C-alpha positions as CSV (number, residue, x, y, z in Angstrom):
1,M,144.1,118.3,274.3
2,Q,146.6,120.3,276.3
3,D,145.4,123.9,276.9
4,N,147.5,125.4,279.6
5,K,145.2,128.4,280.1
6,T,142.2,126.2,280.7
7,I,144.1,123.7,282.8
8,N,145.6,126.4,285.0
9,Y,142.3,128.2,285.4
10,I,140.4,125.0,286.4
11,K,143.2,124.1,288.8
12,S,142.8,127.5,290.5
13,V,139.0,127.2,290.6
14,V,139.4,123.8,292.4
15,N,141.7,125.4,294.9
16,N,139.5,128.5,295.5
17,M,136.0,127.0,295.2
18,P,133.4,127.7,297.9
19,S,133.2,124.8,300.4
20,N,129.5,124.5,299.8
21,W,130.2,123.3,296.2
22,L,131.4,120.1,297.9
23,N,129.3,119.9,301.0
24,L,125.7,120.8,300.2
25,T,123.1,119.1,298.1
26,T,121.7,122.5,297.1
27,H,123.7,125.6,296.0
28,R,122.6,129.2,296.2
29,L,118.9,128.6,295.8
30,D,118.4,132.2,296.8
31,I,119.6,133.1,293.3
32,Y,118.0,130.1,291.5
33,N,116.1,130.7,288.3
34,E,114.7,127.3,287.2
35,E,114.1,128.4,283.6
36,L,117.8,129.2,283.2
37,A,119.1,126.4,285.5
38,K,120.8,124.5,282.6
39,I,122.7,127.5,281.2
40,Q,123.0,130.3,283.7
41,F,125.8,128.9,285.8
42,L,128.1,128.3,282.8
43,E,127.3,131.6,281.2
44,H,128.5,133.4,284.3
45,F,131.4,131.0,284.8
46,E,132.6,131.6,281.2
47,K,132.7,135.4,281.9
48,L,134.9,134.7,285.0
49,Y,137.2,132.5,282.8
50,E,137.5,135.2,280.2
51,A,138.4,137.8,282.8
52,N,140.7,135.3,284.6
53,N,138.7,136.0,287.8
54,L,139.6,133.3,290.4
55,E,138.3,135.0,293.5
56,Q,136.3,132.8,295.8
57,S,133.8,135.6,296.4
58,A,133.1,135.7,292.6
59,L,132.7,131.9,292.4
60,D,130.3,132.0,295.4
61,L,128.0,134.5,293.6
62,L,127.6,132.1,290.6
63,P,123.9,131.2,290.2
64,T,122.6,127.7,290.9
65,A,123.6,125.0,288.4
66,Y,120.9,122.6,287.3
67,D,119.1,121.3,290.5
68,Y,119.7,119.4,293.7
69,I,122.7,117.4,292.6
70,R,120.8,114.8,290.6
71,L,120.7,116.8,287.3
72,G,124.0,118.6,288.0
73,H,125.8,121.0,290.3
74,P,128.7,123.5,290.2
75,L,131.5,120.9,290.2
76,S,129.8,118.7,287.6
77,C,129.2,121.7,285.4
78,V,132.9,122.8,285.7
79,L,134.0,119.3,284.8
80,E,131.8,119.1,281.8
81,W,132.8,122.6,280.7
82,S,136.5,121.7,281.1
83,I,136.3,118.6,278.9
84,A,134.3,120.4,276.3
85,K,136.7,123.4,276.3
86,L,139.7,121.1,275.9
87,N,138.1,119.3,272.9
88,N,136.4,122.2,271.2
89,L,132.9,121.0,272.0
90,D,129.8,122.7,273.4
91,A,129.5,122.1,277.2
92,S,126.0,120.7,276.8
93,N,127.4,117.8,274.7
94,V,129.3,116.5,277.8
95,I,127.2,114.8,280.5
96,S,128.7,113.3,283.6
97,F,127.0,110.4,285.6
98,S,127.6,108.7,288.9
99,S,126.4,105.5,287.1
100,K,128.4,103.7,284.4
101,T,125.4,101.9,282.9
102,T,122.5,104.5,283.0
103,P,124.0,106.7,280.2
104,I,123.6,103.7,277.9
105,L,120.0,103.2,279.2
106,A,119.3,106.8,278.4
107,V,120.2,106.4,274.7
108,L,118.4,103.1,274.6
109,R,115.2,104.7,276.0
110,K,115.3,107.5,273.5
111,N,115.8,105.0,270.6
112,L,113.0,102.8,271.9
113,I,110.5,105.7,271.7
114,E,111.9,106.7,268.3
115,N,111.9,103.1,267.1
116,K,115.6,103.4,266.2
117,N,118.4,100.8,266.2
118,T,121.3,100.9,268.7
119,R,124.8,99.4,268.4
120,I,127.0,99.3,271.5
121,L,130.7,98.9,270.8
122,Y,133.3,98.4,273.5
123,T,137.1,98.3,273.5
124,D,137.8,96.5,276.8
125,S,134.5,95.4,278.4
126,L,131.0,96.6,279.1
127,P,130.2,97.9,282.6
128,K,130.4,95.0,285.1
129,S,126.7,95.4,286.0
130,F,125.5,95.6,282.4
131,S,123.1,92.6,281.7
132,S,122.1,92.5,278.1
133,E,119.4,89.9,278.7
134,M,117.8,91.7,281.6
135,I,117.9,95.1,279.8
136,K,116.1,93.5,276.9
137,T,113.5,91.5,278.8
138,V,112.7,93.8,281.7
139,Y,113.4,97.3,280.3
140,G,112.2,96.5,276.8
141,Y,115.2,97.9,275.0
142,T,116.7,96.5,271.8
143,F,120.3,96.7,270.8
144,E,123.4,94.7,269.6
145,T,126.8,94.6,271.2
146,Q,130.3,94.1,269.7
147,K,133.8,94.2,270.9
148,I,136.3,96.1,268.7
149,E,140.0,96.3,268.5
150,D,140.5,99.2,266.1
151,L,138.5,102.4,266.1
152,N,139.3,102.9,262.4
153,S,137.4,99.8,261.5
154,I,134.1,101.1,262.8
155,S,131.6,101.0,259.8
156,P,128.5,103.2,259.3
157,F,125.3,101.9,261.0
158,D,121.6,102.5,260.5
159,G,120.9,103.9,264.0
160,S,122.9,105.1,267.0
161,T,126.4,103.8,267.8
162,I,127.7,104.0,271.4
163,L,131.4,103.5,272.1
164,V,132.2,102.3,275.6
165,A,135.8,102.7,276.8
166,S,137.8,102.7,280.0
167,N,140.2,105.6,279.8
168,P,142.4,106.5,282.8
169,E,142.8,110.0,281.3
170,I,139.9,112.4,282.1
171,G,138.9,114.3,279.0
172,E,140.9,112.4,276.4
173,L,138.6,112.0,273.4
174,T,139.2,110.5,269.9
175,M,136.3,111.5,267.8
176,H,135.1,109.3,264.9
177,K,132.4,110.1,262.4
178,N,130.7,106.8,262.9
179,I,130.4,107.1,266.6
180,D,127.4,109.0,268.0
181,F,128.0,108.7,271.7
182,Y,131.3,108.2,273.6
183,L,131.0,106.7,277.1
184,N,134.2,106.9,279.2
185,L,134.1,104.8,282.4
186,Y,136.1,105.9,285.4
187,Q,136.2,103.1,288.0
188,E,134.4,104.3,291.2
189,L,134.0,107.9,290.0
190,G,131.2,107.2,287.4
191,S,131.2,108.0,283.7
192,I,131.2,110.8,281.2
193,L,129.1,110.7,278.1
194,V,129.9,112.8,275.0
195,V,127.3,113.5,272.4
196,N,129.0,113.6,268.9
197,G,127.6,115.6,266.0
198,T,124.8,118.2,265.6
199,E,122.4,115.4,264.4
200,N,122.5,113.9,267.9
201,E,122.0,117.1,269.9
202,E,118.2,116.3,270.2
203,Y,119.3,113.5,272.6
204,I,120.8,115.9,275.1
205,S,117.7,117.0,277.0
206,E,116.4,113.4,277.0
207,I,119.7,112.1,278.5
208,Q,119.7,114.9,281.1
209,H,116.2,113.9,282.1
210,V,117.2,110.3,282.6
211,R,120.0,111.7,284.8
212,R,117.5,113.7,286.8
213,R,114.9,111.0,287.2
214,E,116.6,107.6,287.3
215,T,120.1,108.3,288.6
216,V,122.4,111.3,289.6
217,A,125.2,113.3,288.0
218,M,128.7,112.4,289.1
219,T,128.7,113.3,292.8
220,P,130.5,116.4,294.1
221,A,133.2,114.4,295.8
222,N,133.9,112.2,292.8
223,T,133.7,115.2,290.4
224,L,136.4,117.0,292.5
225,N,138.6,113.9,292.2
226,A,138.0,113.9,288.4
227,L,139.0,117.6,288.2
228,Q,142.1,116.9,290.2
229,I,143.0,114.0,287.8
230,L,142.4,116.4,284.9
231,T,144.5,119.2,286.2
232,D,147.2,117.5,288.2
233,N,147.5,114.1,286.4
234,V,146.9,112.3,289.7
235,N,145.4,108.8,290.1
236,I,141.8,108.1,291.3
237,S,141.7,108.6,295.0
238,E,141.4,105.6,297.3
239,K,138.6,107.6,299.0
240,S,136.4,106.8,296.0
241,K,136.3,103.1,297.0
242,V,133.5,102.1,299.4
243,N,134.8,101.7,303.0
244,L,133.3,98.4,304.0
245,N,133.1,99.5,307.7
246,D,131.0,102.6,306.7
247,K,128.7,100.4,304.6
248,A,128.2,97.8,307.3
249,S,127.5,100.6,309.8
250,V,124.9,102.2,307.5
251,L,123.1,98.9,306.8
252,E,122.9,98.0,310.5
253,E,121.8,101.6,311.4
254,I,119.0,101.5,308.8
255,K,117.8,98.1,310.1
256,S,117.8,99.4,313.6
257,I,115.9,102.6,312.7
258,T,113.3,100.8,310.7
259,G,113.0,97.7,312.8
260,T,113.5,95.4,309.8
261,N,115.6,92.2,309.3
262,L,116.3,92.1,305.5
263,K,119.4,93.7,304.1
264,P,118.6,97.3,303.2
265,V,119.3,98.7,299.7
266,V,121.2,102.0,299.6
267,G,121.2,104.1,296.4
268,S,122.7,107.3,295.1
269,S,119.4,109.1,295.6
270,G,115.8,108.6,296.6
271,L,114.8,108.5,292.9
272,S,117.6,106.0,292.2
273,I,116.1,103.8,294.9
274,Q,112.6,104.3,293.6
275,Y,113.7,103.3,290.1
276,A,115.3,100.1,291.4
277,I,112.0,99.4,293.3
278,M,109.9,99.9,290.2
279,M,112.1,97.9,287.8
280,G,112.6,95.2,290.4
281,L,108.8,94.8,290.8
282,V,108.4,94.8,287.0
283,D,111.0,92.0,286.9
284,N,109.2,90.1,289.6
285,A,105.8,90.4,287.8
286,L,107.3,89.2,284.5
287,E,108.7,86.2,286.3
288,N,105.7,85.3,288.6
289,H,102.7,86.7,286.8
290,K,103.4,86.1,283.1
291,G,101.0,87.8,280.7
292,K,99.4,90.0,283.3
293,A,99.3,93.8,283.1
294,I,101.2,95.8,285.8
295,K,99.5,98.8,287.4
296,F,101.5,101.3,289.3
297,I,99.0,103.2,291.5
298,V,100.3,106.7,292.2
299,P,98.7,109.8,293.9
300,P,98.4,112.4,291.1
301,N,99.6,115.2,293.4
302,C,102.5,113.4,295.0
303,Y,106.1,114.5,294.6
304,G,106.7,115.3,291.0
305,G,109.8,113.1,290.6
306,T,107.7,110.1,291.7
307,N,104.9,110.9,289.4
308,D,107.1,111.6,286.4
309,Q,109.3,108.5,286.9
310,A,106.3,106.2,287.1
311,R,104.9,107.6,283.9
312,R,108.3,107.3,282.2
313,V,108.4,103.6,283.1
314,A,104.9,103.1,281.7
315,A,105.8,105.0,278.5
316,C,108.5,102.3,277.7
317,L,106.5,99.2,278.5
318,D,103.1,98.4,276.9
319,F,102.0,96.1,279.8
320,V,102.6,98.8,282.4
321,E,100.1,101.5,283.2
322,V,99.9,104.3,285.9
323,V,96.6,104.5,287.8
324,D,95.7,107.7,289.8
325,L,95.2,107.3,293.5
326,P,93.5,110.4,295.0
327,V,94.7,110.7,298.7
328,D,94.6,114.3,299.9
329,G,92.0,116.9,300.9
330,D,88.5,115.6,300.3
331,N,89.9,112.2,299.3
332,D,90.5,109.4,301.7
333,M,93.6,107.2,300.9
334,V,92.0,104.0,302.3
335,K,88.8,104.4,300.3
336,S,90.7,105.3,297.2
337,I,92.9,102.2,297.6
338,H,89.8,100.0,298.1
339,T,88.2,101.3,294.9
340,V,91.3,101.0,292.8
341,L,92.3,97.5,294.0
342,N,88.8,96.2,293.4
343,K,88.9,97.4,289.8
344,I,92.4,96.1,289.2
345,A,91.5,92.7,290.7
346,K,88.6,92.4,288.2
347,Q,91.2,93.0,285.4
348,D,93.5,90.3,286.9
349,A,96.4,92.7,286.9
350,V,99.4,93.2,289.2
351,P,98.9,96.1,291.6
352,Y,101.8,98.1,293.0
353,I,100.9,101.1,295.1
354,I,103.3,104.1,295.7
355,A,102.1,106.4,298.5
356,E,103.6,108.9,301.0
357,I,102.7,108.8,304.7
358,P,102.3,111.5,305.8
359,T,101.1,112.8,302.4
360,N,102.8,115.6,300.7
361,P,101.9,118.5,300.9
362,R,98.8,118.1,303.1
363,V,100.7,116.1,305.8
364,E,97.8,113.7,306.3
365,V,98.0,110.2,307.8
366,P,95.4,107.5,306.9
367,E,93.6,105.4,309.5
368,L,96.3,102.8,309.7
369,L,94.2,99.8,310.8
370,A,91.9,100.5,308.0
371,L,94.8,100.7,305.6
372,K,96.1,97.4,306.8
373,E,92.7,95.8,306.3
374,V,92.2,97.2,302.8
375,L,95.7,96.0,301.7
376,S,95.1,92.6,303.3
377,K,91.7,91.9,301.8
378,E,91.5,88.9,299.4
379,R,90.0,89.9,296.1
380,K,88.7,87.9,293.2
381,T,89.2,88.4,289.4
382,E,86.3,88.5,287.0
383,N,86.4,84.7,286.6
384,G,86.4,84.1,290.4
385,S,90.1,83.2,290.9
386,I,92.2,84.9,293.6
387,A,93.6,88.2,292.4
388,V,97.3,89.1,292.9
389,D,97.8,90.8,296.3
390,P,99.2,94.3,296.2
391,V,102.7,95.5,297.1
392,F,102.6,98.7,299.1
393,I,105.5,101.0,298.4
394,L,105.7,103.5,301.2
395,D,107.6,106.8,300.8
396,Q,108.5,107.5,304.4
397,T,110.7,110.5,303.8
398,F,108.6,112.8,306.0
399,C,108.7,110.4,309.0
400,P,111.5,107.9,308.5
401,N,111.5,107.1,312.2
402,V,108.0,105.5,312.3
403,L,108.1,101.7,312.6
404,F,105.8,100.3,310.0
405,L,107.4,97.0,308.9
406,G,109.0,95.2,311.9
407,E,107.5,92.2,313.6
408,G,104.1,93.1,315.1
409,K,104.0,96.5,313.4
410,I,101.0,97.7,311.4
411,L,102.2,96.7,308.0
412,S,104.3,93.7,308.9
413,T,101.8,91.2,307.4
414,V,101.2,93.1,304.1
415,R,103.9,93.0,301.4
416,T,105.4,96.4,302.0
417,I,108.6,98.2,300.9
418,S,109.5,101.5,302.6
419,Y,112.0,104.0,301.3
420,A,113.3,107.4,302.2
421,S,115.3,110.2,300.4
422,G,118.7,110.4,302.1
423,S,119.0,114.1,301.3
424,K,116.5,114.8,304.0
425,F,116.8,113.5,307.6
426,P,119.2,110.5,307.0
427,S,122.1,112.8,305.9
428,G,120.8,116.1,307.1
429,G,121.1,117.6,303.6
430,K,124.7,116.6,303.1
431,C,124.2,114.0,300.4
432,T,121.4,112.7,298.1
433,A,121.7,108.9,298.9
434,G,118.5,107.1,299.7
435,Y,117.6,103.7,301.1
436,C,114.8,101.2,301.1
437,V,113.8,98.3,303.4
438,G,111.2,95.5,303.2
439,N,109.3,93.5,305.8
440,D,109.8,89.7,306.0
441,K,107.2,89.1,303.3
442,T,109.2,90.9,300.7
443,E,112.5,89.0,300.7
444,N,112.3,88.0,297.0
445,L,111.3,91.5,296.1
446,I,114.2,93.1,297.9
447,D,116.5,90.7,296.1
448,K,115.1,91.9,292.8
449,I,115.5,95.6,293.9
450,H,119.2,94.9,294.8
451,T,119.6,93.4,291.3
452,H,118.3,96.4,289.5
453,L,120.1,98.9,291.6
454,E,123.3,97.1,290.7
455,L,122.3,96.8,287.0
456,C,121.7,100.6,286.9
457,D,125.0,101.1,288.9
458,N,123.1,103.3,291.3
459,E,124.5,102.2,294.6
460,A,125.5,104.9,297.1
461,T,129.1,106.1,296.6
462,A,131.9,105.8,299.1
463,H,131.5,109.4,300.3
464,Q,127.7,109.0,300.6
465,Y,128.2,105.9,302.8
466,E,130.7,107.9,304.9
467,I,128.2,110.8,305.4
468,L,125.3,108.4,306.2
469,A,127.5,106.5,308.7
470,K,128.1,109.8,310.6
471,Q,124.6,111.2,310.3
472,L,122.2,108.3,310.8
473,P,123.0,107.7,314.5
474,S,121.6,111.2,315.4
475,M,118.7,111.1,313.0
476,N,115.9,110.2,315.4
477,Q,117.0,112.9,317.9
478,R,117.1,115.5,315.1
479,I,113.6,114.4,314.0
480,A,112.3,114.9,317.6
481,D,113.9,118.3,318.1
482,A,112.7,119.5,314.7
483,Y,109.2,118.4,315.5
484,T,109.3,120.4,318.7
485,N,110.2,123.5,316.8
486,T,107.6,122.9,314.2
487,R,104.8,122.3,316.7
488,E,105.6,125.6,318.5
489,F,105.7,127.5,315.2
490,V,102.4,126.0,314.1
491,N,100.8,126.9,317.5
492,F,102.1,130.4,317.1
493,I,100.7,130.8,313.6
494,Q,97.3,129.5,314.7
495,K,97.3,132.1,317.5
496,V,98.3,135.2,315.4
497,L,96.5,134.2,312.1
498,P,93.6,132.0,313.1
499,E,92.0,132.4,309.6
500,A,94.8,130.4,308.0
501,K,94.3,126.7,307.3
502,I,97.3,124.7,308.6
503,N,97.9,121.1,307.4
504,F,99.9,119.4,310.1
505,V,99.6,116.2,312.2
506,S,97.4,116.3,315.3
507,E,98.7,115.9,318.8
508,A,97.2,112.4,318.9
509,L,99.1,111.4,315.8
510,A,102.3,112.8,317.2
511,K,101.9,110.6,320.3
512,E,101.7,107.6,317.9
513,G,105.1,108.6,316.5
514,F,104.2,110.8,313.5
515,T,106.4,113.8,314.2
516,P,107.2,115.5,310.9
517,S,108.8,118.9,310.8
518,V,106.9,120.1,307.8
519,F,103.5,121.7,307.5
520,S,101.5,123.4,304.7
521,L,99.9,126.8,305.1
522,D,96.8,127.8,303.3
523,L,96.7,131.6,303.8
524,P,93.4,133.5,304.1
525,T,92.3,135.3,300.9
526,K,89.8,137.7,299.6
527,G,88.2,138.8,296.3
528,N,85.0,138.9,294.3
529,S,85.5,135.7,292.3
530,D,87.4,132.4,292.6
531,E,90.0,133.7,290.2
532,E,90.6,136.9,292.3
533,R,90.8,134.9,295.5
534,E,93.3,132.4,294.0
535,A,95.4,135.2,292.6
536,Y,95.4,137.1,295.9
537,K,96.4,133.9,297.8
538,R,99.3,133.1,295.4
539,A,100.6,136.7,295.7
540,L,100.3,136.4,299.5
541,N,102.3,133.2,299.5
542,L,105.2,134.9,297.7
543,K,105.0,137.9,300.0
544,L,105.4,135.8,303.0
545,I,108.2,133.7,301.6
546,N,110.1,136.7,300.3
547,L,109.8,138.5,303.7
548,M,111.1,135.4,305.6
549,I,114.1,134.8,303.3
550,T,114.9,138.6,303.2
551,E,114.7,139.2,306.9
552,I,116.4,135.9,307.9
553,P,118.8,135.2,305.0
554,D,121.1,133.0,307.1
555,E,118.4,130.6,308.1
556,S,115.2,130.9,306.0
557,K,115.7,129.6,302.4
558,Y,113.4,129.3,299.4
559,C,114.0,125.7,298.9
560,V,112.2,122.3,298.8
561,S,114.6,120.8,301.4
562,Y,113.5,119.0,304.5
563,G,115.4,117.5,307.4
564,Q,118.4,119.7,307.0
565,L,120.8,120.2,310.0
566,K,119.8,123.9,310.4
567,G,117.5,126.6,309.1
568,C,114.0,126.8,307.8
569,Y,112.9,126.0,304.2
570,W,109.9,127.5,302.3
571,T,108.4,126.4,299.0
572,I,105.2,126.3,297.0
573,P,104.7,122.7,295.9
574,A,102.9,123.7,292.7
575,T,106.1,125.4,291.4
576,S,108.7,123.1,293.0
577,T,108.1,119.5,294.1
578,Q,105.0,119.2,291.8
579,G,106.8,120.5,288.8
580,T,105.6,117.7,286.5
581,T,102.2,117.2,288.1
582,K,99.1,118.0,286.1
583,E,98.0,121.6,286.7
584,G,94.6,120.6,288.2
585,D,96.4,118.5,290.8
586,K,98.9,121.1,291.9
587,D,98.9,122.8,295.4
588,Y,99.4,126.5,295.4
589,I,100.0,126.7,299.1
590,A,103.1,127.4,301.2
591,R,105.1,124.4,302.5
592,V,107.3,125.1,305.5
593,A,110.0,122.8,306.9
594,L,111.9,123.5,310.1
595,S,115.1,122.0,311.4
596,A,116.2,121.3,315.0
597,N,118.6,124.2,314.8
598,L,117.2,127.7,314.1
599,N,116.3,131.0,315.7
600,L,112.6,130.2,316.3
601,E,111.8,133.5,318.1
602,L,113.1,135.5,315.2
603,H,111.0,133.5,312.8
604,K,108.0,134.3,315.0
605,Q,108.8,138.0,315.0
606,V,109.1,138.1,311.2
607,F,105.8,136.1,310.7
608,Q,104.1,138.6,313.1
609,K,105.4,141.4,310.9
610,F,103.8,139.6,307.9
611,V,100.5,139.3,309.7
612,D,100.5,143.0,310.7
613,S,101.1,143.9,307.0
614,I,97.9,142.1,305.8
């Protein structure tokens, strides 16, 4: 494997890398081209390598790699490229994970859909959290496992063969013609999956999509540790082990913020948490409602990751179906829930509702007493028996400070689980970790969620716990200050551009505690037809965003972020957060998110410049 040129170059890259490679969840989104996200970073990086260019300024100009940490980031790309280079492989064949079990699930998922056999071989042991029985019964995957002593004894197999090994050396590979996938486990760092052979390259995009939707890539801090092991032959850092004081602090802080009693669940990302929730609830239904269909009720225009993940779960399990829940604009969430739950009750199915409050991107809050009533209503099946009561899964990312679940609160008597993306307010944009909590009526459900988070090896990492321990105590104050800025900016826009439609919470809702710092802006338009008016508005959206990020490049970003420590973030949901949403459900409006720390007067001045130009 030894390649001194490559080793020395990577060592220098690690020493000279921009600090943001390690410290941000998003990298250079001002030069982000989504269509080229999987290749552009490494194409440019390879040119620097060939020119032996080690300048930090050159590294800082590299375009965005993958997206938002989950699918990949600069350091994970460098690690994968390094291992591939040292083993004469294509970089796309090397895929790093924070999880040690999810790479196996990724291959199993592909083979389930392709109706293909899977053999899992291991030299020492399978990942500690790997439960063959649960993966077969709850996830619906089929496979066989076998411990082996000698790689040379591996026989051909009609299907895919995965070899699982614990190797202290990063990047050491022993290729074998009868092995399709090598999974190397690295204690607290995560794992690295290597796809062997051109016949298996069709798996790469599917495996990457699992990484994007159900887990995360090896985190920046752990990837840096892996690169240091690769180049300096050092041991895995003690920092990679979870500090129990940090973890205890985070759990207590989450309970305090949410007003709940049960032990919170903290995962490597918001989608890692959501996947644990979904699979935990599937497990609960299989155990307590045998033979009944499961219905995940999801708004069709909600965050694309939520929408896509729900449909991916349903695609693997015949007894799971996704049901649309219209919640925004002309649709009322409470009425929609009432209609859908009545229908599902007649079918004697198990209803699980996933919804955002406030909604995204229209920032609407349902009438909460009516919501409680519709969720509490006893319904009957077609034959007159009592229907299964719903579980309300509340995405509280926009307003994680609102108390929904504690004793005496609005949803305390309805089975409710609340979760939040940690890359937003909880960490201030410093890590992707997310968390969920449940009210006292969900103790058995929370236990199941814990179980499936562990099975998928998706718990937050040591560094993520460390960040949350530092950031959570100031979260509620940051939320309050960001809301103040947002309300002032909204009031200014209403004054200088009264024809625009702004979706934001009312003053009355704010007094009830709903103080988001995001709003959506439906700009005025013109034209002789619906098509002309829509085209004009879409062009105007881009004109506004480009002006803001050009005039205020240090603060205004073209990014889906929210709850960051500083700056202002602009996006168009239809082309970002709703990427996998059906076209007819997409929102071609501007979504704006403000932080507690930005030059608000300058943003007003530039917005006024935009108004004057139209």
